[in-house]
BAMITI-624820 format. One record per residue (C-alpha): residue number from 1; x, y, z. Coordinates in pm, 1 decimal. Each point is the difference from the previous one (the first is absolute). Example, Ala and Ser with C-alpha at 12.3 -4.5 7.8 and 13.67 -1.06 7.14 Angstrom:
% residues 2
<node fiba="1" px="1230.0" py="-450.0" pz="780.0"/>
<node fiba="2" px="137.0" py="344.0" pz="-66.0"/>
This chain:
% residues 364
<node fiba="1" px="11654.7" py="6759.5" pz="9652.5"/>
<node fiba="2" px="42.9" py="278.6" pz="206.6"/>
<node fiba="3" px="132.4" py="13.3" pz="347.3"/>
<node fiba="4" px="-225.6" py="-10.9" pz="334.2"/>
<node fiba="5" px="100.2" py="106.8" pz="348.8"/>
<node fiba="6" px="-191.3" py="-159.0" pz="291.2"/>
<node fiba="7" px="19.1" py="73.8" pz="356.6"/>
<node fiba="8" px="-20.7" py="-326.0" pz="187.4"/>
<node fiba="9" px="-10.8" py="-21.5" pz="387.9"/>
<node fiba="10" px="309.6" py="-165.6" pz="182.9"/>
<node fiba="11" px="-243.6" py="-126.6" pz="254.5"/>
<node fiba="12" px="-252.2" py="-160.1" pz="-161.2"/>
<node fiba="13" px="37.0" py="51.0" pz="-398.3"/>
<node fiba="14" px="-288.6" py="188.4" pz="-44.1"/>
<node fiba="15" px="-55.1" py="298.1" pz="-243.7"/>
<node fiba="16" px="100.8" py="287.4" pz="152.5"/>
<node fiba="17" px="-161.2" py="343.6" pz="-69.1"/>
<node fiba="18" px="13.8" py="363.9" pz="80.2"/>
<node fiba="19" px="-233.2" py="98.5" pz="293.2"/>
<node fiba="20" px="-108.8" py="325.9" pz="-64.7"/>
<node fiba="21" px="-103.1" py="47.1" pz="393.7"/>
<node fiba="22" px="320.4" py="-41.2" pz="177.3"/>
<node fiba="23" px="226.5" py="73.0" pz="-333.3"/>
<node fiba="24" px="179.9" py="-318.5" pz="29.5"/>
<node fiba="25" px="19.1" py="-326.0" pz="-183.2"/>
<node fiba="26" px="-236.2" py="-258.2" pz="140.4"/>
<node fiba="27" px="-87.9" py="-396.2" pz="-46.4"/>
<node fiba="28" px="-366.3" py="-48.5" pz="6.8"/>
<node fiba="29" px="45.8" py="-326.6" pz="135.4"/>
<node fiba="30" px="232.5" py="4.9" pz="316.3"/>
<node fiba="31" px="-28.1" py="381.9" pz="36.6"/>
<node fiba="32" px="357.9" py="37.6" pz="-5.9"/>
<node fiba="33" px="125.7" py="358.8" pz="-79.0"/>
<node fiba="34" px="319.3" py="140.8" pz="-178.7"/>
<node fiba="35" px="118.8" py="339.9" pz="-69.8"/>
<node fiba="36" px="45.6" py="118.3" pz="-349.9"/>
<node fiba="37" px="376.3" py="-0.8" pz="59.9"/>
<node fiba="38" px="54.6" py="-332.9" pz="118.8"/>
<node fiba="39" px="-103.1" py="-105.3" pz="-348.1"/>
<node fiba="40" px="237.5" py="181.1" pz="-205.7"/>
<node fiba="41" px="227.9" py="-289.6" pz="12.5"/>
<node fiba="42" px="-262.6" py="-223.7" pz="-74.4"/>
<node fiba="43" px="-62.6" py="275.4" pz="-326.6"/>
<node fiba="44" px="362.4" py="-73.2" pz="-119.9"/>
<node fiba="45" px="-5.8" py="-368.2" pz="49.6"/>
<node fiba="46" px="-294.7" py="-51.0" pz="-168.9"/>
<node fiba="47" px="106.8" py="169.5" pz="-282.4"/>
<node fiba="48" px="319.2" py="-234.7" pz="-58.9"/>
<node fiba="49" px="-235.1" py="-298.0" pz="6.4"/>
<node fiba="50" px="-59.0" py="-153.3" pz="-350.3"/>
<node fiba="51" px="-341.8" py="-203.9" pz="-74.1"/>
<node fiba="52" px="3.1" py="-355.5" pz="-154.2"/>
<node fiba="53" px="50.8" py="-56.2" pz="-348.1"/>
<node fiba="54" px="-237.5" py="-257.0" pz="-168.7"/>
<node fiba="55" px="-92.3" py="-1.1" pz="-313.7"/>
<node fiba="56" px="-287.1" py="-214.0" pz="-153.8"/>
<node fiba="57" px="-59.4" py="-77.2" pz="-376.2"/>
<node fiba="58" px="-388.4" py="-4.1" pz="-67.7"/>
<node fiba="59" px="-230.1" py="76.7" pz="-269.5"/>
<node fiba="60" px="-288.6" py="131.8" pz="206.2"/>
<node fiba="61" px="-129.4" py="364.5" pz="-109.8"/>
<node fiba="62" px="62.6" py="184.5" pz="-259.3"/>
<node fiba="63" px="214.3" py="289.1" pz="-133.7"/>
<node fiba="64" px="-64.8" py="331.7" pz="115.7"/>
<node fiba="65" px="-91.6" py="228.0" pz="-293.9"/>
<node fiba="66" px="233.6" py="310.0" pz="-84.2"/>
<node fiba="67" px="-40.0" py="255.7" pz="282.2"/>
<node fiba="68" px="-248.8" py="-214.7" pz="141.0"/>
<node fiba="69" px="210.0" py="-66.7" pz="339.2"/>
<node fiba="70" px="197.5" py="325.5" pz="2.7"/>
<node fiba="71" px="-19.6" py="116.0" pz="367.7"/>
<node fiba="72" px="-78.4" py="-310.8" pz="182.7"/>
<node fiba="73" px="268.7" py="-108.9" pz="240.5"/>
<node fiba="74" px="3.1" py="-371.9" pz="168.9"/>
<node fiba="75" px="129.1" py="-57.0" pz="352.5"/>
<node fiba="76" px="66.6" py="-354.7" pz="204.4"/>
<node fiba="77" px="-123.7" py="6.2" pz="366.3"/>
<node fiba="78" px="263.1" py="-133.5" pz="219.4"/>
<node fiba="79" px="-208.3" py="-146.9" pz="251.4"/>
<node fiba="80" px="-258.5" py="-221.9" pz="-223.8"/>
<node fiba="81" px="152.9" py="29.9" pz="-349.3"/>
<node fiba="82" px="-304.1" py="158.0" pz="-156.6"/>
<node fiba="83" px="56.1" py="218.6" pz="-290.1"/>
<node fiba="84" px="-108.5" py="381.7" pz="73.2"/>
<node fiba="85" px="-112.0" py="187.7" pz="-302.4"/>
<node fiba="86" px="15.9" py="376.2" pz="8.1"/>
<node fiba="87" px="59.5" py="309.2" pz="-218.0"/>
<node fiba="88" px="328.3" py="180.2" pz="-50.8"/>
<node fiba="89" px="-102.2" py="249.2" pz="290.7"/>
<node fiba="90" px="-83.0" py="-253.8" pz="247.1"/>
<node fiba="91" px="261.2" py="36.9" pz="282.1"/>
<node fiba="92" px="-175.3" py="-174.8" pz="339.7"/>
<node fiba="93" px="-257.2" py="-224.7" pz="-20.5"/>
<node fiba="94" px="-180.4" py="-343.8" pz="149.0"/>
<node fiba="95" px="30.6" py="-333.6" pz="-118.9"/>
<node fiba="96" px="-332.2" py="-108.9" pz="-105.0"/>
<node fiba="97" px="102.6" py="-356.7" pz="96.4"/>
<node fiba="98" px="146.9" py="-3.1" pz="353.6"/>
<node fiba="99" px="-58.3" py="371.4" pz="84.9"/>
<node fiba="100" px="344.7" py="58.0" pz="42.8"/>
<node fiba="101" px="109.8" py="393.0" pz="1.1"/>
<node fiba="102" px="263.2" py="61.7" pz="-258.4"/>
<node fiba="103" px="194.3" py="287.1" pz="-153.2"/>
<node fiba="104" px="74.8" py="-21.3" pz="-363.2"/>
<node fiba="105" px="394.5" py="148.7" pz="24.8"/>
<node fiba="106" px="49.2" py="26.6" pz="-371.3"/>
<node fiba="107" px="-266.6" py="260.0" pz="4.1"/>
<node fiba="108" px="193.8" py="216.9" pz="267.8"/>
<node fiba="109" px="385.0" py="-52.7" pz="-138.9"/>
<node fiba="110" px="219.1" py="242.7" pz="-162.4"/>
<node fiba="111" px="-136.4" py="360.4" pz="-47.6"/>
<node fiba="112" px="-340.0" py="-118.0" pz="65.1"/>
<node fiba="113" px="57.3" py="-67.0" pz="380.6"/>
<node fiba="114" px="-182.4" py="296.5" pz="194.6"/>
<node fiba="115" px="200.3" py="227.3" pz="210.6"/>
<node fiba="116" px="-294.9" py="52.6" pz="296.1"/>
<node fiba="117" px="-272.2" py="-211.3" pz="134.8"/>
<node fiba="118" px="-330.8" py="140.8" pz="246.2"/>
<node fiba="119" px="-88.0" py="-325.5" pz="193.3"/>
<node fiba="120" px="-355.5" py="-76.3" pz="16.5"/>
<node fiba="121" px="-127.5" py="142.7" pz="368.9"/>
<node fiba="122" px="-333.0" py="-109.6" pz="-47.6"/>
<node fiba="123" px="-186.5" py="-362.2" pz="-52.5"/>
<node fiba="124" px="-254.6" py="-155.5" pz="-223.1"/>
<node fiba="125" px="-241.6" py="81.5" pz="295.6"/>
<node fiba="126" px="88.8" py="341.9" pz="-7.4"/>
<node fiba="127" px="-104.7" py="-12.1" pz="-373.2"/>
<node fiba="128" px="-321.4" py="-181.7" pz="63.0"/>
<node fiba="129" px="-59.1" py="228.1" pz="276.4"/>
<node fiba="130" px="82.9" py="319.2" pz="-219.3"/>
<node fiba="131" px="-269.5" py="-108.9" pz="-268.8"/>
<node fiba="132" px="-284.3" py="-21.4" pz="279.5"/>
<node fiba="133" px="99.4" py="388.7" pz="113.7"/>
<node fiba="134" px="-19.4" py="61.5" pz="-379.0"/>
<node fiba="135" px="-329.9" py="-117.4" pz="-49.4"/>
<node fiba="136" px="-163.6" py="159.8" pz="344.6"/>
<node fiba="137" px="-161.2" py="332.8" pz="-26.4"/>
<node fiba="138" px="-40.2" py="-5.1" pz="-369.6"/>
<node fiba="139" px="-361.9" py="115.8" pz="-35.7"/>
<node fiba="140" px="-20.5" py="-54.6" pz="-381.6"/>
<node fiba="141" px="145.9" py="-371.2" pz="39.6"/>
<node fiba="142" px="-273.1" py="-250.2" pz="-103.7"/>
<node fiba="143" px="-92.7" py="-165.6" pz="329.4"/>
<node fiba="144" px="49.8" py="-363.3" pz="-109.8"/>
<node fiba="145" px="358.8" py="97.1" pz="-130.2"/>
<node fiba="146" px="147.9" py="-42.5" pz="329.6"/>
<node fiba="147" px="-160.9" py="-346.7" pz="71.2"/>
<node fiba="148" px="-4.6" py="-130.9" pz="-363.0"/>
<node fiba="149" px="364.1" py="120.8" pz="-80.0"/>
<node fiba="150" px="239.1" py="-287.0" pz="1.2"/>
<node fiba="151" px="369.8" py="58.6" pz="2.9"/>
<node fiba="152" px="138.7" py="-218.0" pz="-258.7"/>
<node fiba="153" px="368.8" py="76.6" pz="109.5"/>
<node fiba="154" px="247.8" py="167.1" pz="224.7"/>
<node fiba="155" px="335.2" py="42.3" pz="-59.3"/>
<node fiba="156" px="320.8" py="162.5" pz="119.5"/>
<node fiba="157" px="233.5" py="171.1" pz="-285.9"/>
<node fiba="158" px="296.0" py="166.4" pz="3.1"/>
<node fiba="159" px="-25.4" py="261.2" pz="-254.4"/>
<node fiba="160" px="270.8" py="111.1" pz="-206.9"/>
<node fiba="161" px="46.5" py="382.6" pz="33.9"/>
<node fiba="162" px="284.8" py="261.6" pz="-153.7"/>
<node fiba="163" px="75.9" py="276.2" pz="282.8"/>
<node fiba="164" px="105.4" py="300.1" pz="-164.9"/>
<node fiba="165" px="206.8" py="260.5" pz="190.4"/>
<node fiba="166" px="54.2" py="371.4" pz="-146.1"/>
<node fiba="167" px="91.5" py="353.5" pz="29.9"/>
<node fiba="168" px="-216.9" py="242.6" pz="-115.8"/>
<node fiba="169" px="41.7" py="381.7" pz="-98.1"/>
<node fiba="170" px="-289.5" py="192.4" pz="-86.8"/>
<node fiba="171" px="-114.0" py="321.8" pz="-139.1"/>
<node fiba="172" px="-392.3" py="73.5" pz="37.0"/>
<node fiba="173" px="-168.2" py="330.2" pz="-130.2"/>
<node fiba="174" px="-365.5" py="38.6" pz="106.1"/>
<node fiba="175" px="-274.9" py="258.2" pz="-69.9"/>
<node fiba="176" px="-218.3" py="128.0" pz="293.3"/>
<node fiba="177" px="-267.5" py="218.7" pz="108.1"/>
<node fiba="178" px="-140.5" py="149.5" pz="328.5"/>
<node fiba="179" px="-364.2" py="137.2" pz="3.8"/>
<node fiba="180" px="-115.0" py="249.7" pz="230.6"/>
<node fiba="181" px="-363.0" py="128.9" pz="27.8"/>
<node fiba="182" px="-184.7" py="265.5" pz="176.1"/>
<node fiba="183" px="-315.9" py="163.5" pz="-31.9"/>
<node fiba="184" px="-170.6" py="371.8" pz="71.2"/>
<node fiba="185" px="-340.7" py="120.7" pz="-18.4"/>
<node fiba="186" px="-15.5" py="26.3" pz="-387.3"/>
<node fiba="187" px="246.9" py="-268.2" pz="-119.2"/>
<node fiba="188" px="160.4" py="-324.5" pz="41.2"/>
<node fiba="189" px="408.6" py="-4.3" pz="-80.2"/>
<node fiba="190" px="222.1" py="-274.9" pz="-90.6"/>
<node fiba="191" px="359.2" py="42.1" pz="-34.9"/>
<node fiba="192" px="237.9" py="-250.4" pz="-151.3"/>
<node fiba="193" px="374.2" py="1.4" pz="26.3"/>
<node fiba="194" px="208.6" py="-213.4" pz="-204.0"/>
<node fiba="195" px="339.8" py="-130.9" pz="78.4"/>
<node fiba="196" px="298.4" py="-180.2" pz="-160.1"/>
<node fiba="197" px="169.1" py="-255.8" pz="256.6"/>
<node fiba="198" px="318.6" py="-187.7" pz="-49.7"/>
<node fiba="199" px="126.7" py="-317.4" pz="190.2"/>
<node fiba="200" px="348.6" py="-143.3" pz="-8.5"/>
<node fiba="201" px="156.7" py="-288.9" pz="180.7"/>
<node fiba="202" px="124.2" py="-340.4" pz="70.8"/>
<node fiba="203" px="-197.6" py="-314.4" pz="145.5"/>
<node fiba="204" px="133.1" py="-354.6" pz="-3.3"/>
<node fiba="205" px="-167.0" py="-318.6" pz="-36.1"/>
<node fiba="206" px="56.6" py="-366.9" pz="167.3"/>
<node fiba="207" px="-144.7" py="-306.8" pz="-122.4"/>
<node fiba="208" px="-284.2" py="115.7" pz="-200.8"/>
<node fiba="209" px="-158.5" py="-365.5" pz="-83.0"/>
<node fiba="210" px="-103.2" py="-111.1" pz="-334.2"/>
<node fiba="211" px="-80.8" py="-368.4" pz="-41.8"/>
<node fiba="212" px="193.6" py="-223.5" pz="-240.3"/>
<node fiba="213" px="-252.3" py="-247.5" pz="-83.7"/>
<node fiba="214" px="-256.6" py="-6.3" pz="-268.5"/>
<node fiba="215" px="-235.0" py="-256.6" pz="135.7"/>
<node fiba="216" px="-61.2" py="296.2" pz="300.7"/>
<node fiba="217" px="-250.0" py="291.9" pz="-73.5"/>
<node fiba="218" px="194.2" py="290.8" pz="43.4"/>
<node fiba="219" px="-289.9" py="191.7" pz="145.3"/>
<node fiba="220" px="-56.7" py="-277.7" pz="248.0"/>
<node fiba="221" px="354.9" py="-24.1" pz="137.4"/>
<node fiba="222" px="-2.7" py="395.5" pz="27.3"/>
<node fiba="223" px="-294.5" py="0.6" pz="195.8"/>
<node fiba="224" px="137.8" py="-224.1" pz="274.5"/>
<node fiba="225" px="283.0" py="224.2" pz="60.6"/>
<node fiba="226" px="200.7" py="130.4" pz="190.0"/>
<node fiba="227" px="231.3" py="-237.2" pz="133.1"/>
<node fiba="228" px="201.7" py="72.5" pz="286.1"/>
<node fiba="229" px="377.7" py="-4.6" pz="-123.1"/>
<node fiba="230" px="142.5" py="-21.2" pz="322.1"/>
<node fiba="231" px="-87.4" py="-396.8" pz="12.6"/>
<node fiba="232" px="189.8" py="-33.7" pz="-333.0"/>
<node fiba="233" px="301.3" py="-276.0" pz="62.3"/>
<node fiba="234" px="270.8" py="-156.3" pz="-243.1"/>
<node fiba="235" px="-154.8" py="-263.8" pz="-191.0"/>
<node fiba="236" px="8.3" py="-366.3" pz="97.6"/>
<node fiba="237" px="-173.8" py="-275.2" pz="-135.1"/>
<node fiba="238" px="-107.9" py="-149.0" pz="314.9"/>
<node fiba="239" px="-272.0" py="305.8" pz="12.0"/>
<node fiba="240" px="-167.8" py="-162.9" pz="-311.8"/>
<node fiba="241" px="-75.8" py="-346.2" pz="175.4"/>
<node fiba="242" px="-373.1" py="-46.3" pz="23.7"/>
<node fiba="243" px="-91.0" py="277.2" pz="-260.7"/>
<node fiba="244" px="-35.2" py="63.0" pz="-368.2"/>
<node fiba="245" px="226.8" py="225.4" pz="-162.4"/>
<node fiba="246" px="77.5" py="143.3" pz="-325.5"/>
<node fiba="247" px="312.5" py="137.8" pz="-184.1"/>
<node fiba="248" px="-38.3" py="327.5" pz="-195.0"/>
<node fiba="249" px="-107.8" py="-25.9" pz="-388.9"/>
<node fiba="250" px="-11.4" py="383.7" pz="16.4"/>
<node fiba="251" px="371.2" py="143.6" pz="-9.1"/>
<node fiba="252" px="103.0" py="305.8" pz="184.4"/>
<node fiba="253" px="56.2" py="191.2" pz="-314.7"/>
<node fiba="254" px="-370.2" py="-60.7" pz="-99.0"/>
<node fiba="255" px="-146.8" py="70.1" pz="337.3"/>
<node fiba="256" px="208.3" py="341.0" pz="1.2"/>
<node fiba="257" px="-292.7" py="184.0" pz="-203.9"/>
<node fiba="258" px="-245.8" py="-84.3" pz="323.2"/>
<node fiba="259" px="246.9" py="77.1" pz="219.8"/>
<node fiba="260" px="73.3" py="351.6" pz="-169.2"/>
<node fiba="261" px="-369.0" py="51.0" pz="4.9"/>
<node fiba="262" px="-17.3" py="-41.9" pz="362.4"/>
<node fiba="263" px="279.1" py="197.2" pz="63.2"/>
<node fiba="264" px="-113.0" py="313.2" pz="-214.3"/>
<node fiba="265" px="-340.5" py="-8.1" pz="166.4"/>
<node fiba="266" px="123.1" py="-2.9" pz="344.9"/>
<node fiba="267" px="252.1" py="282.4" pz="-88.1"/>
<node fiba="268" px="-272.0" py="191.2" pz="-120.6"/>
<node fiba="269" px="-244.7" py="-61.5" pz="261.9"/>
<node fiba="270" px="278.4" py="99.9" pz="284.3"/>
<node fiba="271" px="81.4" py="329.7" pz="-184.8"/>
<node fiba="272" px="-378.6" py="85.7" pz="-46.7"/>
<node fiba="273" px="-9.9" py="-34.0" pz="365.7"/>
<node fiba="274" px="173.7" py="270.5" pz="71.9"/>
<node fiba="275" px="-192.0" py="268.8" pz="-193.6"/>
<node fiba="276" px="-259.3" py="97.2" pz="269.4"/>
<node fiba="277" px="-226.8" py="283.2" pz="85.9"/>
<node fiba="278" px="-150.2" py="56.7" pz="-342.5"/>
<node fiba="279" px="-372.5" py="-52.7" pz="-169.2"/>
<node fiba="280" px="109.7" py="-144.7" pz="-295.1"/>
<node fiba="281" px="352.2" py="-181.0" pz="-115.5"/>
<node fiba="282" px="70.1" py="-127.3" pz="-328.9"/>
<node fiba="283" px="358.4" py="-146.4" pz="-126.4"/>
<node fiba="284" px="164.9" py="169.0" pz="-271.7"/>
<node fiba="285" px="299.6" py="-190.5" pz="-62.1"/>
<node fiba="286" px="236.3" py="-278.7" pz="165.6"/>
<node fiba="287" px="345.7" py="-89.7" pz="-73.1"/>
<node fiba="288" px="85.6" py="-341.7" pz="197.9"/>
<node fiba="289" px="369.8" py="-137.9" pz="-35.4"/>
<node fiba="290" px="93.3" py="-374.2" pz="162.8"/>
<node fiba="291" px="353.9" py="-30.3" pz="118.6"/>
<node fiba="292" px="175.7" py="-302.2" pz="186.3"/>
<node fiba="293" px="-269.1" py="-281.4" pz="-86.5"/>
<node fiba="294" px="39.7" py="-327.6" pz="67.7"/>
<node fiba="295" px="-260.7" py="-333.9" pz="47.0"/>
<node fiba="296" px="33.3" py="-304.7" pz="234.7"/>
<node fiba="297" px="-199.8" py="-313.6" pz="-63.1"/>
<node fiba="298" px="-215.8" py="-115.8" pz="292.2"/>
<node fiba="299" px="-280.6" py="-203.7" pz="120.5"/>
<node fiba="300" px="-304.5" py="123.2" pz="175.1"/>
<node fiba="301" px="-282.8" py="-236.1" pz="175.7"/>
<node fiba="302" px="-333.2" py="-11.1" pz="-149.7"/>
<node fiba="303" px="-294.9" py="-210.7" pz="66.1"/>
<node fiba="304" px="-219.4" py="-52.6" pz="-286.9"/>
<node fiba="305" px="-356.8" py="-166.0" pz="94.5"/>
<node fiba="306" px="-222.5" py="-111.7" pz="-301.1"/>
<node fiba="307" px="-370.8" py="-44.7" pz="38.2"/>
<node fiba="308" px="-307.3" py="-83.4" pz="-217.2"/>
<node fiba="309" px="-360.7" py="105.0" pz="-9.7"/>
<node fiba="310" px="-267.6" py="22.1" pz="-241.7"/>
<node fiba="311" px="216.7" py="-145.5" pz="-249.7"/>
<node fiba="312" px="254.9" py="299.4" pz="42.8"/>
<node fiba="313" px="337.4" py="-10.4" pz="139.7"/>
<node fiba="314" px="128.1" py="252.8" pz="257.3"/>
<node fiba="315" px="363.6" py="77.2" pz="92.5"/>
<node fiba="316" px="130.3" py="125.0" pz="317.6"/>
<node fiba="317" px="344.4" py="104.5" pz="113.9"/>
<node fiba="318" px="178.0" py="86.9" pz="338.9"/>
<node fiba="319" px="278.6" py="129.3" pz="108.9"/>
<node fiba="320" px="198.3" py="-269.2" pz="189.9"/>
<node fiba="321" px="190.5" py="238.9" pz="240.5"/>
<node fiba="322" px="-256.5" py="277.5" pz="65.9"/>
<node fiba="323" px="-351.3" py="-212.6" pz="-61.1"/>
<node fiba="324" px="-119.6" py="273.7" pz="-236.0"/>
<node fiba="325" px="-295.5" py="-148.1" pz="-199.0"/>
<node fiba="326" px="-124.9" py="72.5" pz="-359.8"/>
<node fiba="327" px="-227.9" py="-138.1" pz="-250.8"/>
<node fiba="328" px="-315.3" py="96.1" pz="-198.2"/>
<node fiba="329" px="-375.9" py="-127.2" pz="95.2"/>
<node fiba="330" px="-321.9" py="-63.6" pz="-158.5"/>
<node fiba="331" px="-270.9" py="255.5" pz="49.7"/>
<node fiba="332" px="-385.7" py="-70.0" pz="77.8"/>
<node fiba="333" px="-150.3" py="168.6" pz="-261.7"/>
<node fiba="334" px="-308.3" py="48.8" pz="172.5"/>
<node fiba="335" px="142.9" py="114.5" pz="302.0"/>
<node fiba="336" px="196.4" py="268.9" pz="-186.7"/>
<node fiba="337" px="-346.3" py="100.2" pz="-166.2"/>
<node fiba="338" px="-165.8" py="27.5" pz="334.0"/>
<node fiba="339" px="311.8" py="177.2" pz="139.6"/>
<node fiba="340" px="-2.7" py="275.5" pz="-287.8"/>
<node fiba="341" px="-401.9" py="76.6" pz="12.6"/>
<node fiba="342" px="22.8" py="40.2" pz="383.0"/>
<node fiba="343" px="340.2" py="226.6" pz="-88.3"/>
<node fiba="344" px="-224.0" py="169.3" pz="-249.7"/>
<node fiba="345" px="-296.9" py="61.0" pz="220.0"/>
<node fiba="346" px="199.8" py="133.5" pz="267.0"/>
<node fiba="347" px="203.2" py="257.0" pz="-201.9"/>
<node fiba="348" px="-389.5" py="80.6" pz="-144.8"/>
<node fiba="349" px="-138.2" py="39.9" pz="354.6"/>
<node fiba="350" px="323.2" py="208.5" pz="108.9"/>
<node fiba="351" px="-37.6" py="219.4" pz="-288.6"/>
<node fiba="352" px="-404.5" py="37.2" pz="43.3"/>
<node fiba="353" px="76.5" py="96.9" pz="369.3"/>
<node fiba="354" px="243.4" py="288.1" pz="-86.1"/>
<node fiba="355" px="-230.9" py="142.9" pz="-259.9"/>
<node fiba="356" px="-309.0" py="-12.6" pz="240.4"/>
<node fiba="357" px="278.2" py="161.1" pz="265.6"/>
<node fiba="358" px="79.8" py="271.0" pz="-234.5"/>
<node fiba="359" px="-349.2" py="57.5" pz="-88.8"/>
<node fiba="360" px="-83.1" py="47.5" pz="357.6"/>
<node fiba="361" px="269.4" py="258.1" pz="36.0"/>
<node fiba="362" px="-110.9" py="216.3" pz="-278.8"/>
<node fiba="363" px="300.7" py="-90.9" pz="-231.8"/>
<node fiba="364" px="-194.7" py="-206.9" pz="-243.6"/>
């Protein structure tokens, strides 16, 4: 069995949870509030507690087939004694029997312990409101989607991220053109000047995020960026109470390729933005060198919403710190066709009007 960590209210014995609105631990039963720092000693005391050892002999059940139980972990809830089953990456959850919030300490031990965490700033109600705002004003959204779409699940999840720092030295070469045109009574003239442009310099990157969970779609996690890193604090397990959490299953080395691609693309854009005043610019070559690179392990807050409509499932995500909301929506094909026809008719009418004006002026 793996070790669990729970936070009990000293006043009434209720399960404490992290309250994002006040940034403290709070008892939902007696409303007593506790600072995170006040629970640091509680952390250490709970780690030293040993669970009861009670073994039973039973013939119930059957043996797992080879590899069938790989990745499964079982935990005993200290409040009700219920057995909680999760996978190797489950780090915080709720007991399905008594509702107690638990943190699975074994999944954050040793080298797996996060360095930093950005606590949740927004609660579940903010996630619901975010979905409603996301649905409003969408002209091609089926009208019944908003009324018939039911939220199946809303969960606050701390998603594991690798944060990469690096210094970059880059040399870029571009070819560019400037075009000058003029006319006289007989001819139109066009002059094209060609330029070879070089750029060289250093640029530094901090906290470039790459999510370390294979369960999370990379494009979804990147879409709710950026996070405000100034809110990051040293990791404490108390922040996890009341939320779900995963530890990484994609390591730092495996994440470097995505981090490198993001840094490289940002470097190219930053250097290209310095080449101004030309009609055309194209990159001829680039040399990008990284140095002083390092990575930190952090947990970032994400609200995930799953909905079902017309037999299809839709997943939405909200940044638990800033409220940025993303997610794909269905399209009303009939409304889209009407919009396309109206747009085409408008373009056609505009071209007809332009032709008529040109005709009246004698150009056509």
